[in-house]
C-alpha positions as CSV (number, residue, x, y, z in Angstrom):
1,M,0.0,0.0,0.0
2,A,1.4,3.3,-1.0
3,R,2.0,5.9,1.6
4,I,1.2,9.6,1.2
5,C,3.8,11.8,2.8
6,L,3.0,15.3,4.1
7,P,5.8,17.0,2.2
8,S,4.3,15.8,-1.1
9,I,0.9,17.2,-0.1
10,Q,2.5,20.5,0.8
11,W,4.3,20.6,-2.5
12,I,1.1,20.0,-4.4
13,A,-0.6,22.8,-2.5
14,A,2.2,25.1,-3.2
15,V,2.1,24.3,-6.9
16,F,-1.7,24.9,-6.9
17,V,-1.3,28.3,-5.2
18,A,1.5,29.3,-7.7
19,A,-0.8,28.3,-10.5
20,L,-3.5,30.5,-9.2
21,G,-1.0,33.4,-9.0
22,C,0.1,32.8,-12.6
23,A,-3.6,32.7,-13.8
24,A,-4.2,36.1,-12.1
25,A,-1.1,37.5,-13.6
26,L,-2.1,36.3,-17.1
27,S,-5.5,37.9,-16.5
28,D,-3.9,41.3,-15.7
29,D,-1.6,41.0,-18.7
30,A,-4.5,40.2,-21.0
31,L,-6.0,43.6,-20.0
32,S,-2.8,45.5,-20.3
33,P,-2.4,46.9,-23.8
34,G,1.3,47.4,-23.5
35,Q,2.8,50.9,-24.1
36,L,0.4,53.0,-26.1
37,R,1.9,55.7,-28.2
38,Y,0.7,57.9,-31.1
39,A,2.8,57.5,-34.2
40,G,2.9,58.3,-37.9
41,K,5.1,58.7,-40.9
42,P,6.2,61.9,-42.7
43,D,3.8,62.9,-45.4
44,Q,1.2,60.3,-44.1
45,T,-2.4,61.6,-44.2
46,V,-5.2,60.1,-42.1
47,G,-8.8,61.1,-42.1
48,Y,-11.8,60.9,-39.8
49,R,-15.5,61.2,-40.2
50,I,-17.0,63.2,-37.4
51,E,-20.6,63.4,-36.2
52,I,-21.8,65.5,-33.3
53,I,-25.5,65.7,-32.3
54,A,-26.8,68.1,-29.7
55,D,-30.4,67.2,-28.8
56,R,-31.7,70.4,-27.3
57,D,-35.3,71.0,-26.2
58,D,-36.1,73.3,-29.2
59,V,-33.9,71.9,-32.0
60,T,-31.6,69.0,-32.9
61,E,-28.3,70.3,-34.2
62,T,-26.0,67.9,-36.2
63,L,-22.4,68.8,-36.9
64,T,-20.8,66.6,-39.5
65,G,-17.7,66.6,-41.6
66,V,-14.3,65.0,-42.5
67,V,-11.1,66.2,-41.0
68,T,-7.6,65.1,-42.1
69,Y,-4.2,65.2,-40.5
70,K,-0.9,65.2,-42.5
71,F,2.2,64.3,-40.6
72,Q,5.0,66.8,-41.3
73,S,7.4,65.0,-39.0
74,A,7.2,62.0,-36.6
75,T,9.9,61.0,-34.1
76,E,9.9,59.0,-30.9
77,S,9.6,62.3,-29.0
78,S,7.4,64.5,-31.0
79,L,4.8,64.6,-33.8
80,S,4.0,67.6,-36.0
81,L,0.8,67.6,-38.0
82,T,-1.3,69.9,-40.2
83,Y,-5.0,69.8,-39.5
84,S,-7.5,70.4,-42.4
85,G,-11.2,70.3,-42.6
86,G,-14.2,71.5,-40.6
87,L,-17.7,70.6,-39.7
88,S,-21.0,71.8,-41.2
89,K,-24.1,72.4,-39.2
90,K,-27.7,71.3,-39.8
91,S,-30.6,72.2,-37.6
92,K,-33.9,70.5,-37.3
93,A,-36.6,72.3,-35.2
94,K,-38.7,70.2,-32.8
95,S,-42.4,70.0,-33.6
96,S,-43.2,71.9,-30.4
97,G,-41.5,75.0,-31.8
98,S,-40.5,76.0,-28.3
99,N,-37.9,78.7,-27.8
100,S,-34.8,78.5,-25.8
101,R,-35.3,79.0,-22.1
102,F,-32.7,81.8,-22.0
103,G,-34.6,84.9,-23.0
104,G,-35.7,83.5,-26.4
105,L,-32.1,83.6,-27.7
106,P,-30.8,80.9,-30.0
107,F,-28.9,78.8,-27.5
108,G,-26.8,77.1,-30.0
109,P,-23.3,77.2,-31.6
110,D,-23.6,80.9,-32.5
111,M,-24.3,81.8,-28.8
112,F,-22.6,79.1,-26.9
113,P,-19.4,79.6,-24.9
114,S,-16.2,77.9,-25.8
115,R,-13.9,75.7,-23.8
116,A,-10.4,77.1,-23.8
117,F,-6.9,75.7,-23.2
118,G,-4.8,78.7,-22.3
119,P,-3.9,80.6,-25.5
120,F,-6.3,78.4,-27.6
121,S,-9.3,80.5,-26.5
122,R,-10.8,82.1,-29.6
123,T,-14.3,82.7,-30.9
124,P,-16.4,82.5,-33.0
125,F,-16.4,78.8,-33.7
126,K,-13.9,78.2,-36.4
127,G,-14.4,74.5,-36.2
128,L,-17.5,75.1,-38.2
129,V,-15.4,76.7,-41.0
130,T,-13.2,74.7,-43.4
131,T,-9.6,75.5,-42.7
132,T,-6.1,74.3,-43.7
133,K,-4.1,76.5,-41.3
134,N,-4.0,74.5,-38.1
135,E,-0.5,73.3,-37.1
136,L,-0.1,71.2,-34.0
137,T,2.7,69.5,-32.3
138,L,2.1,66.8,-29.7
139,L,4.0,64.2,-27.7
140,P,3.5,60.5,-28.5
141,T,1.4,60.4,-25.2
142,G,-1.1,62.8,-26.7
143,E,0.0,65.9,-24.7
144,I,-0.4,69.0,-26.8
145,H,2.9,70.9,-27.1
146,S,1.8,73.7,-29.4
147,L,-1.2,74.7,-31.5
148,E,-1.3,77.3,-34.3
149,G,-4.7,78.1,-35.6
150,D,-8.2,77.8,-34.1
151,S,-10.9,75.2,-34.6
152,Q,-13.1,75.7,-31.6
153,L,-16.4,73.8,-31.5
154,P,-19.6,74.7,-29.6
155,Y,-21.0,72.8,-26.6
156,L,-17.7,73.0,-24.7
157,L,-16.1,70.4,-27.0
158,G,-12.8,72.3,-27.5
159,N,-10.9,72.3,-30.7
160,A,-11.9,70.0,-33.6
161,S,-8.2,69.5,-34.4
162,L,-7.7,67.9,-30.9
163,L,-10.8,65.8,-30.9
164,V,-9.1,62.5,-31.9
165,F,-6.2,62.7,-29.5
166,E,-6.9,61.1,-26.1
167,P,-4.2,61.2,-23.4
168,L,-2.2,58.0,-23.1
169,P,-0.5,56.6,-19.9
170,E,3.2,57.0,-19.4
171,K,3.6,53.3,-18.7
172,P,1.7,50.2,-19.8
173,E,-1.6,50.4,-17.8
174,A,-5.0,48.8,-17.9
175,S,-6.5,51.9,-16.5
176,W,-5.5,55.6,-16.1
177,S,-6.9,59.0,-15.5
178,V,-6.1,62.6,-16.4
179,S,-7.1,65.8,-14.6
180,L,-6.8,69.2,-16.2
181,G,-7.8,72.8,-15.5
182,V,-9.9,74.5,-18.2
183,S,-11.5,77.9,-18.7
184,I,-14.9,78.7,-20.1
185,T,-15.2,81.8,-22.3
186,E,-18.6,83.5,-22.8
187,E,-19.1,86.5,-25.2
188,G,-22.5,88.0,-24.5
189,G,-24.1,90.0,-27.3
190,R,-21.3,89.2,-29.8
191,R,-21.7,91.0,-33.1
192,Q,-21.3,88.9,-36.2
193,F,-18.8,89.7,-39.0
194,P,-18.5,92.2,-40.6
195,Y,-19.8,94.4,-37.8
196,P,-17.0,95.2,-35.3
197,R,-17.4,96.2,-31.7
198,L,-18.0,99.9,-31.5
199,P,-15.5,102.0,-29.4
200,F,-18.0,102.8,-26.8
201,E,-19.3,99.3,-26.3
202,Q,-18.2,97.4,-23.2
203,D,-16.3,94.2,-23.5
204,D,-18.8,91.7,-21.9
205,T,-16.6,88.7,-22.3
206,T,-16.5,86.6,-19.2
207,R,-14.1,83.7,-18.4
208,T,-14.6,81.2,-15.6
209,A,-12.3,78.4,-14.4
210,G,-13.2,74.8,-14.4
211,S,-11.8,71.3,-14.0
212,E,-11.8,68.3,-16.3
213,I,-11.4,64.7,-15.4
214,Q,-11.0,61.8,-17.9
215,T,-10.7,58.2,-16.9
216,Y,-9.9,55.2,-19.1
217,Q,-10.4,51.4,-18.4
218,V,-9.3,48.8,-21.0
219,R,-12.3,46.6,-21.8
220,S,-10.8,44.3,-24.4
221,I,-7.9,43.7,-26.7
222,E,-8.3,42.2,-30.2
223,G,-5.2,42.1,-32.2
224,P,-4.1,45.8,-32.8
225,L,-7.3,47.2,-31.5
226,V,-7.6,48.2,-27.8
227,T,-11.2,49.0,-26.7
228,V,-11.3,51.4,-23.8
229,D,-14.3,52.5,-21.6
230,K,-14.0,56.3,-21.2
231,T,-15.7,58.5,-18.6
232,Y,-15.6,62.3,-18.7
233,R,-16.5,65.0,-16.3
234,L,-16.2,68.8,-16.6
235,D,-17.2,71.1,-13.8
236,S,-17.3,74.9,-14.0
237,P,-19.5,76.4,-11.3
238,R,-20.9,79.9,-11.7
239,V,-19.1,82.6,-9.9
240,S,-22.0,85.0,-9.6
241,D,-25.8,85.2,-10.1
242,N,-25.2,86.8,-13.5
243,S,-22.8,84.2,-14.8
244,A,-23.5,80.7,-16.0
245,G,-22.4,77.4,-14.6
246,F,-21.6,74.4,-16.6
247,E,-21.3,70.7,-16.0
248,I,-20.7,67.7,-18.3
249,N,-20.9,64.0,-17.5
250,G,-20.2,61.5,-20.2
251,T,-19.4,57.8,-20.9
252,G,-18.4,56.1,-24.0
253,T,-16.1,53.7,-25.9
254,W,-12.8,54.7,-27.5
255,V,-10.8,52.3,-29.7
256,F,-7.1,52.8,-30.2
257,N,-5.1,51.1,-33.0
258,R,-1.8,50.3,-31.3
259,E,-0.3,49.0,-34.5
260,L,-0.8,52.3,-36.4
261,G,-0.5,54.5,-33.3
262,L,-3.8,56.2,-34.1
263,S,-7.3,56.6,-32.7
264,E,-9.7,54.3,-34.5
265,S,-13.1,55.4,-33.3
266,L,-15.0,57.1,-30.5
267,D,-18.7,56.8,-29.4
268,L,-19.3,59.2,-26.5
269,T,-22.5,60.4,-25.0
270,Q,-22.4,63.1,-22.5
271,K,-25.0,65.3,-20.8
272,L,-24.4,69.0,-20.8
273,I,-26.0,70.9,-17.8
274,V,-26.2,74.7,-17.9
275,Q,-27.3,76.8,-15.0
276,K,-28.2,80.5,-15.7
277,G,-30.1,82.6,-13.2
278,D,-32.9,80.4,-11.8
279,T,-33.0,78.2,-14.9
280,T,-31.3,74.8,-15.4
281,V,-31.1,73.3,-18.9
282,S,-29.7,69.8,-19.7
283,F,-29.5,67.9,-22.9
284,P,-27.4,65.1,-24.4
285,V,-24.5,65.7,-26.8
286,T,-23.1,62.7,-28.6
287,V,-19.7,62.7,-30.2
288,K,-18.7,60.0,-32.8
289,Y,-15.8,59.6,-35.1
290,N,-14.3,56.8,-37.2
291,R,-10.9,56.6,-38.9
292,M,-11.3,56.3,-42.7
293,S,-9.6,53.6,-44.6
294,D,-7.0,54.5,-47.2
295,T,-9.6,53.8,-50.0
296,E,-12.3,55.9,-48.3
297,L,-9.8,58.8,-47.8
298,A,-8.6,58.6,-51.4
299,A,-12.2,58.7,-52.6
300,H,-13.0,61.6,-50.4
301,Q,-10.0,63.6,-51.5
302,E,-10.8,63.0,-55.2
303,E,-14.4,64.2,-54.5
304,Q,-13.1,67.3,-52.8
305,K,-10.7,68.0,-55.7
306,K,-13.6,67.8,-58.1
307,K,-15.7,70.1,-56.0
308,Q,-12.9,72.6,-55.7
309,E,-12.3,72.5,-59.5
310,E,-16.0,73.1,-60.1
311,T,-16.1,75.9,-57.6
312,K,-13.1,77.5,-59.2
313,R,-14.7,77.1,-62.7
314,Q,-18.0,78.7,-61.5
315,L,-16.0,81.6,-59.9
316,A,-14.0,82.2,-63.0
317,E,-17.3,82.3,-65.1
318,L,-18.8,84.8,-62.6
319,Q,-15.7,87.0,-62.6
320,E,-15.7,87.0,-66.4
321,K,-19.4,87.9,-66.6
322,Q,-18.8,90.7,-64.1
323,A,-15.7,91.9,-66.0
324,N,-17.6,92.1,-69.3
325,T,-20.7,93.8,-67.8
326,P,-20.4,97.6,-68.5
327,L,-20.5,100.0,-65.7
328,T,-23.8,101.8,-65.2
329,E,-23.8,105.6,-65.2
330,Q,-24.5,105.4,-61.4
331,E,-21.5,103.1,-60.9
332,M,-19.4,105.3,-63.1
333,Q,-20.2,108.4,-61.1
334,K,-19.5,106.6,-57.8
335,I,-16.1,105.5,-59.1
336,L,-15.3,109.0,-60.3
337,D,-16.2,110.4,-56.9
338,D,-14.0,107.8,-55.2
339,L,-11.0,108.5,-57.5
340,E,-11.2,112.2,-56.5
341,S,-11.4,111.3,-52.8
342,D,-8.5,111.7,-50.3
343,N,-9.7,108.4,-48.6
344,V,-7.1,105.8,-49.6
345,P,-9.4,102.8,-49.0
346,R,-12.0,104.3,-51.3
347,L,-9.3,104.9,-53.9
348,L,-8.0,101.3,-53.7
349,M,-11.5,99.8,-54.0
350,A,-12.3,102.0,-57.0
351,L,-9.1,101.0,-58.7
352,Q,-9.6,97.4,-58.0
353,K,-13.1,97.5,-59.5
354,L,-11.7,99.2,-62.6
355,Q,-8.9,96.6,-62.8
356,G,-11.5,93.8,-62.8
357,K,-13.4,95.2,-65.8
358,N,-12.9,94.5,-69.5
359,P,-14.4,97.7,-71.1
360,Q,-15.0,97.5,-74.8
361,K,-14.0,101.2,-75.0
362,S,-12.1,103.2,-72.5
363,D,-14.2,106.0,-71.0
364,P,-12.2,109.3,-71.2
365,R,-13.5,110.5,-67.8
366,I,-12.3,107.4,-66.0
367,A,-9.0,107.3,-68.0
368,V,-8.1,110.9,-67.0
369,A,-9.1,110.4,-63.4
370,V,-6.9,107.3,-63.2
371,D,-4.1,109.0,-65.0
372,G,-4.2,111.8,-62.5
373,L,-3.3,109.5,-59.7
374,R,0.1,108.4,-61.1
375,N,2.0,110.6,-58.7
376,H,0.0,109.6,-55.6
377,E,2.0,109.5,-52.4
378,N,0.6,106.0,-51.5
379,Q,2.6,103.2,-53.2
380,L,-0.4,100.8,-53.3
381,V,-2.5,103.4,-55.1
382,K,0.3,103.9,-57.7
383,D,0.6,100.2,-58.2
384,L,-3.1,99.8,-58.8
385,V,-3.1,102.9,-61.1
386,D,-0.7,101.2,-63.4
387,K,-2.9,98.1,-63.6
388,A,-6.1,100.0,-64.0
389,A,-4.6,102.2,-66.7
390,E,-4.0,99.1,-68.8
391,K,-7.8,98.5,-68.9
392,W,-8.7,102.2,-69.1
393,P,-6.0,103.9,-71.3
394,L,-6.2,107.5,-72.3
395,P,-8.1,107.9,-75.6
396,E,-6.1,109.1,-78.6
397,G,-5.8,112.8,-78.6
398,V,-6.4,113.2,-74.8
399,L,-3.4,114.5,-72.9
400,S,-2.3,113.0,-69.6
401,A,-2.6,114.9,-66.4
402,A,1.2,115.3,-66.4
403,A,1.1,116.8,-69.9
404,R,-1.6,119.3,-68.9
405,K,0.3,120.4,-65.8
406,R,2.7,123.3,-65.8
407,N,3.7,126.4,-63.8
408,W,1.4,129.3,-64.9
409,S,2.5,132.9,-64.6
410,D,0.5,136.1,-64.6
411,S,1.1,138.8,-67.1
412,T,3.3,140.8,-64.7
413,G,5.5,137.8,-63.9
414,T,4.9,138.4,-60.2
415,F,2.7,135.4,-59.4
416,T,3.0,131.7,-60.4
417,V,1.0,128.6,-59.6
418,E,1.4,124.9,-60.5
419,A,-1.8,123.7,-61.9
420,E,-3.4,121.4,-64.4
421,F,-5.1,122.7,-67.5
422,L,-8.8,121.7,-67.6
423,E,-10.4,123.8,-70.4
424,L,-10.5,127.1,-72.3
425,D,-14.0,128.5,-72.0
426,G,-14.2,131.5,-74.2
427,D,-11.6,133.9,-72.8
428,T,-11.4,132.1,-69.5
429,V,-8.8,129.4,-68.6
430,R,-9.9,126.8,-66.1
431,L,-7.1,125.3,-64.0
432,R,-6.9,122.8,-61.1
433,R,-4.2,123.5,-58.5
434,T,-2.3,120.6,-56.8
435,D,-4.5,121.0,-53.7
436,G,-7.6,120.2,-55.9
437,K,-9.0,123.8,-55.9
438,E,-10.1,125.0,-59.3
439,L,-9.3,128.4,-60.7
440,K,-10.9,130.5,-63.4
441,V,-8.3,133.0,-64.9
442,P,-9.0,135.5,-67.7
443,M,-6.8,134.8,-70.7
444,D,-5.4,138.3,-70.7
445,R,-4.2,137.9,-67.1
446,L,-1.8,135.2,-68.1
447,S,1.7,135.6,-69.6
448,K,2.0,135.5,-73.4
449,E,3.7,132.2,-73.2
450,D,1.0,130.7,-71.0
451,Q,-1.7,132.1,-73.3
452,E,-0.2,130.2,-76.2
453,A,0.1,127.1,-74.0
454,A,-3.5,127.3,-73.1
455,R,-4.6,127.5,-76.8
456,E,-2.5,124.4,-77.6
457,L,-3.8,122.5,-74.6
458,A,-7.4,123.4,-75.6
459,K,-6.9,121.4,-78.8
460,S,-6.9,118.2,-76.7
461,P,-8.5,119.1,-73.4
462,A,-9.4,116.8,-70.5
463,P,-12.9,115.6,-70.4
464,V,-15.1,117.6,-68.1
465,V,-16.5,115.6,-65.1
466,D,-19.5,117.3,-63.7
467,N,-19.8,117.4,-60.0
468,P,-23.5,117.0,-59.0
469,F,-22.8,118.7,-55.7
470,D,-21.5,122.0,-57.1
């Protein structure tokens, strides 16, 4: 009969305990995604389809679009990217037709405050405008090192250019959390472009501090894809009875592709709570994005290229049509008034309009007015004069302003004046001094030499431009 010795039993128990420890360790390792890092290759372009839905009590607003990132450089310590794209907004009113609870104002993207990260605080919401001018540099852990440009989104969502970059842990972890300080910027009564704030208006921009906490828990790992449960909280209590307080609580799923070093997708639902006065409003905001495949991205870029070419063609047709449309008499008089103005912006706009026209025949009034600006003190004006004069040359037989200008002397030789000859009306010579003032001088009051010059100039005078205000 075999004997069972105690040491053998103890050894078996020890092995069993060790096996349990190994099983627990394997379970933890299974949830650990390894070291997660953002990565890319120079000139690599990645694209994301984004959809944001704000289900307010009066309207459902949907923001959709495609954004792309082109890697300018990518090293183990830093990534530099160019963000392009933007979201478009569609609004669908609820059947109840109720107004916003805040004084009937449209409590949506045009009025909503923005979430700011230090110098990135800018409004209005440029994330709703297509742009190609956002440059960002980030660490492989997702920490933003620098951002040039603005793509702010409404509903306290921050910059669209930063939407796909979640913070990653420094070490391999199955769970991690990040806490940040944020600021909320409100601009009450903001005027829309092109109406600037008037000098006597008060700056009613208010900024309040807040905190942001994000937590991440790895749910599963399937090949290169790491699925993570994300929770989000933002808290910005109001600082006075007149200010607003904000709170966001959200949960969702984020998927990271550890093989590509890129975010794969996000499906996040969060409730936005706003307190203003005695009123509290809350509504859900969902944020979704998916990384596009190379095929999808190529098809999108080809479609965008065709749209840009079509837009360019339509613009060229419109410009050509406008260029070939003759000026009306009213437009002509307005341009003549602007060309005689001392206001440089008016001069520049008038010259630009003339430059954009293709007149079948040069109008002598316009030609002479343009020619008279050749010696203008502003270099921009002189540059545009040269271009406008190509479209509106002096008619044959019409002298330039320079050719009609001379130093005129009286018959005694005592007085002289530099002036431009305008016309000879009977026995009266009409002149324009350099300060713009017109003179009427009897012919016999001029020197013999100037009388002869006036007769010669009268053979090819400048066209007379009637001033309706004389």
